[in-house]
C-alpha positions in Angstrom: 7.1 53.0 -25.5 8.3 53.2 -21.9 5.1 51.8 -20.6 5.2 48.9 -23.1 8.8 48.2 -22.1 7.9 48.2 -18.4 4.9 45.9 -19.1 7.2 43.5 -21.0 9.7 43.4 -18.1 6.9 42.7 -15.6 5.6 39.8 -17.7 9.1 38.3 -17.9 9.5 38.6 -14.2 6.1 37.1 -13.5 6.5 34.2 -15.9 8.2 31.8 -13.4 5.5 32.4 -10.8 2.7 31.7 -13.4 4.5 28.5 -14.4 4.9 27.4 -10.8 1.2 27.7 -10.3 0.6 25.1 -12.9 2.4 22.3 -11.0 -0.4 19.8 -10.2 -0.1 16.3 -8.8 -3.2 14.1 -9.2 -2.9 11.2 -6.8 -5.1 8.1 -6.5 -5.6 5.7 -3.7 -7.9 2.9 -2.7 -8.1 4.3 0.9 -11.8 4.9 1.6 -13.1 8.4 1.9 -12.8 9.5 5.5 -10.3 6.8 6.4 -7.2 7.5 8.4 -5.0 7.1 5.2 -7.3 9.5 3.3 -7.3 12.1 6.0 -3.4 12.0 6.2 -3.2 12.4 2.4 -5.6 15.4 2.6 -3.4 16.9 5.3 -0.3 16.4 3.0 -2.2 18.2 0.2 -3.0 21.1 2.5 0.6 21.4 3.9 2.1 21.1 0.5 0.0 24.0 -0.6 1.0 26.1 2.4 4.7 25.2 2.0 4.7 26.1 -1.7 2.5 29.2 -1.3 -0.1 27.5 -3.4 2.2 26.7 -6.4 2.1 23.0 -5.9 -1.5 21.5 -5.8 -2.0 18.0 -4.7 -5.4 16.5 -5.6 -6.3 13.3 -3.9 -8.7 10.8 -5.5 -9.7 8.4 -2.8 -12.0 5.3 -2.6 -10.8 3.7 -5.8 -12.4 6.3 -8.0 -9.3 6.0 -10.2 -9.7 2.2 -10.4 -7.8 -0.6 -8.6 -4.1 -0.4 -7.8 -3.1 -1.9 -11.2 -5.3 0.6 -13.0 -3.8 3.5 -11.0 -0.3 2.4 -11.9 -1.2 2.2 -15.5 -2.7 5.7 -15.3 0.6 7.0 -13.9 2.5 5.3 -16.7 0.5 7.3 -19.3 0.4 10.5 -17.3 -3.3 10.5 -16.4 -2.2 10.4 -12.7 1.1 11.8 -11.4 1.0 9.8 -8.2 -0.6 7.0 -6.2 -0.6 5.7 -2.6 -0.5 2.0 -3.2 0.5 -1.2 -1.5 3.0 -3.7 -2.6 0.3 -5.2 -4.8 0.3 -2.1 -7.0 4.0 -1.5 -6.7 4.5 -5.0 -8.2 3.5 -3.6 -11.6 6.5 -1.2 -11.3 9.1 -3.2 -9.3 8.4 -6.6 -7.7 10.9 -6.5 -4.9 8.7 -4.7 -2.2 6.3 -7.7 -2.2 9.0 -9.7 -0.4 8.0 -7.7 2.7 4.5 -9.1 2.4 5.4 -12.8 2.0 3.2 -15.0 4.2 4.4 -15.0 7.8 7.8 -13.6 6.8 7.6 -11.3 9.8 6.1 -12.2 13.2 5.4 -8.7 14.3 5.1 -5.1 13.3 8.3 -4.5 15.3 10.2 -7.0 13.1 9.0 -5.3 10.0 9.7 -1.8 11.2 13.3 -2.8 12.0 13.8 -4.2 8.5 12.0 -1.6 6.4 14.4 1.4 7.0 17.4 -0.8 6.0 15.7 -1.8 2.7 14.3 1.6 1.8 17.3 3.0 0.0 17.4 -0.1 -2.2 13.7 0.1 -2.9 13.9 3.8 -3.6 16.7 3.3 -6.1 14.7 0.5 -7.9 11.7 2.8 -8.3 13.9 5.7 -9.5 15.2 3.5 -12.3 11.6 3.0 -13.4 10.9 6.8 -13.3 9.3 7.1 -9.9 10.1 8.9 -6.7 9.0 7.3 -3.4 7.8 10.0 -1.0 7.2 7.7 1.9 7.1 4.0 2.9 4.9 2.6 5.7 3.5 -0.5 7.3 -0.3 -0.5 6.8 -0.9 -3.4 9.2 -1.1 -7.1 9.6 -3.1 -8.9 6.9 -5.9 -11.0 8.4 -8.3 -13.4 6.5 -11.9 -12.3 6.8 -14.2 -15.1 5.7 -17.9 -15.7 5.1 -17.7 -18.9 7.2 -15.8 -19.9 10.4 -12.3 -21.2 9.7 -9.8 -22.2 12.4 -7.4 -24.6 10.9 -5.6 -25.0 7.6 -7.7 -28.1 6.9 -10.9 -26.0 7.2 -9.4 -23.5 4.9 -8.4 -26.0 2.2 -10.0 -25.0 -1.1 -11.5 -21.8 0.3 -12.2 -19.3 -2.5 -9.9 -16.3 -1.6 -9.8 -13.0 -3.3 -6.6 -12.5 -5.4 -5.5 -9.2 -7.0 -5.6 -8.8 -10.7 -2.3 -8.6 -12.6 -0.2 -10.8 -10.2 -0.2 -14.4 -11.5 2.7 -15.3 -9.2 0.7 -14.5 -6.1 -2.2 -16.6 -7.5 0.1 -19.5 -7.7 1.4 -18.8 -4.2 -2.2 -18.9 -2.8 -2.7 -22.3 -4.6 0.5 -23.6 -3.0 -0.8 -22.7 0.4 -4.0 -24.7 -0.3 -6.4 -22.0 -1.2 -8.5 -21.5 -4.3 -7.7 -18.0 -5.5 -10.3 -16.0 -7.5 -8.8 -13.2 -9.5 -10.9 -10.0 -9.3 -10.7 -6.3 -9.4 -10.8 -4.8 -5.8 -13.9 -2.9 -6.8 -15.8 -6.2 -7.2 -15.1 -7.6 -3.8 -18.3 -6.7 -2.0 -20.5 -8.1 -4.8 -18.4 -11.2 -5.0 -18.7 -11.9 -1.2 -22.5 -11.5 -1.6 -22.8 -13.9 -4.4 -20.4 -16.5 -3.0 -17.8 -16.1 -5.7 -15.3 -15.6 -3.0 -15.3 -16.7 0.7 -12.3 -14.9 2.1 -10.6 -11.6 1.7 -7.1 -10.9 3.0 -6.7 -7.3 4.2 -5.9 -5.2 7.3 -8.7 -4.7 9.9 -8.8 -0.9 9.6 -9.6 -1.2 5.9 -12.1 -3.9 6.4 -13.9 -1.8 9.0 -13.8 1.4 7.0 -15.1 -0.3 3.8 -17.7 -2.4 5.9 -16.4 -5.6 4.3 -16.8 -7.4 7.7 -20.6 -7.2 7.2 -20.2 -9.7 4.3 -17.2 -11.6 5.8 -17.9 -11.7 9.6 -15.3 -14.3 10.6 -11.7 -13.3 11.1 -8.9 -15.9 11.2 -6.7 -14.6 14.0 -3.3 -15.1 12.4 -1.1 -12.4 10.8 -0.9 -13.9 7.4 1.5 -11.2 6.2 2.2 -7.5 6.6 0.8 -5.0 4.1 3.4 -2.4 3.2 2.6 0.7 1.1 4.3 3.6 -0.5 3.3 7.0 -1.9 5.0 7.4 -5.2 5.0 10.1 -7.9 6.3 10.2 -11.4 9.8 11.5 -11.5 9.1 13.9 -14.4 6.2 15.4 -12.4 8.4 15.7 -9.3 11.1 17.4 -11.3 8.6 20.1 -12.3 8.5 21.2 -8.7 11.1 23.9 -8.0 14.2 22.2 -6.6 14.3 24.4 -3.5 10.7 23.2 -2.6 11.3 19.4 -3.0 13.1 18.8 0.3 10.4 20.6 2.2 7.6 18.6 0.5 9.4 15.3 0.9 9.9 16.1 4.6 6.2 16.7 5.1 5.4 13.4 3.3 7.9 11.4 5.5 6.6 13.1 8.7 3.0 12.0 7.9 4.3 8.5 6.9 5.8 8.1 10.4 2.6 9.3 11.9 0.8 6.5 10.2 3.4 3.9 11.4 3.0 5.2 15.0 -0.8 4.9 14.9 -1.5 1.9 12.7 -1.1 -0.8 15.3 -3.6 0.9 17.7 -5.9 1.7 14.8 -6.0 -1.9 13.6 -6.5 -3.2 17.2 -9.3 -0.7 17.8 -10.8 -1.7 14.4 -11.1 -5.4 15.5 -12.8 -4.3 18.7 -15.2 -2.1 16.9 -16.1 -4.9 14.4 -16.6 -7.3 17.3 -19.2 -5.0 18.8 -21.0 -5.2 15.4 -20.9 -8.9 15.0 -17.4 -9.9 13.9 -16.3 -13.3 15.3 -12.6 -13.8 15.9 -11.4 -17.3 15.3 -8.5 -18.2 17.6 -6.0 -20.5 15.9 -2.7 -22.3 16.3 -0.1 -20.0 14.6 2.4 -22.9 14.2 -0.1 -24.8 12.0 -0.7 -21.8 9.8 3.1 -21.2 9.5 3.5 -24.6 7.9 0.9 -23.7 5.3 2.3 -20.2 4.7 5.8 -21.4 4.1 4.5 -23.7 1.4 4.0 -20.6 -0.7 7.6 -19.4 -0.3 9.1 -21.4 -3.1 6.6 -19.7 -5.4 7.0 -16.2 -3.9 10.8 -16.6 -4.2 11.5 -16.3 -7.9 8.0 -16.0 -9.4 6.6 -13.1 -7.4 9.9 -11.5 -6.1 13.4 -12.0 -7.5 15.1 -14.8 -5.6 18.1 -12.7 -4.6 16.0 -10.0 -3.0 13.7 -12.5 -1.2 16.9 -14.2 0.2 18.2 -10.7 1.3 15.0 -9.9 3.2 14.9 -13.3 4.9 18.6 -13.0 5.8 18.0 -9.6 7.3 15.1 -10.8 9.3 17.1 -13.8 10.6 20.1 -11.6 11.5 17.8 -9.3 13.4 16.3 -12.2 15.3 19.7 -13.4 16.2 20.7 -9.9 17.3 23.5 -9.5 14.7 24.1 -6.7 12.3 
């Protein structure tokens, strides 16, 4: 009887540890295997395991194996994934406000964006939490460039160009049209085939992604204007996050934020190096007049404001940018 009682006490004491070992976060991302973003997510998984003594297991599914960003968000909604590292495109299916940061030519430089993002983060975090998600980290992925199958230097030459548009975002499709393009709605997993067949002529993305995914081999002309700034976040379902012991969460969050800052510090150089690497492999950089492209970009703003992003938040982002340019608080 004594042995049975001792065994029962041991099982009760061990139960919390067993339960903790079952905390698993399955996280999807479009970041290609072996890319900088993928490697940092793998590092986060390793460090989470170390910090939690193996009780929190982060499994990263890279390269779009869990579908495009919209599909990953839908999988989070039903619990097939507990997390995702996505851009403002995917986040738009949860909350639309972050996409104001990616509005065409809203910011002139990475420095402008990096000054605005920390101010807006608490608001964005709160919006996500209301929808049942926790933002682990925010970051600037880089300047969006247009990579095309033919040389384009002026807005006139771009008129009617068939540009890739993300699924599930009809407001952005309308914005591309307002800017003079012919948007073609596709899944991100169909881009390479669509470039080969001529279904699309241009793809907007950051140079490092285009290099890593080898898209420049099909679209070897880069329009040298920063069309917008791609912002991303790593998010997890709040119910999954709450399963992690409360004393561990601050430590895991600190690791995520540290690695997020590491991306921000490296991303400008990585994207510059990516352009140089692609040029050595045949990429042609089309020098342009930024002022002419600004006129075209701002034609999309009336659509972005109100149809893609709530008008009040769009105005807040623009006012913050203008205040920072003027040197005021």
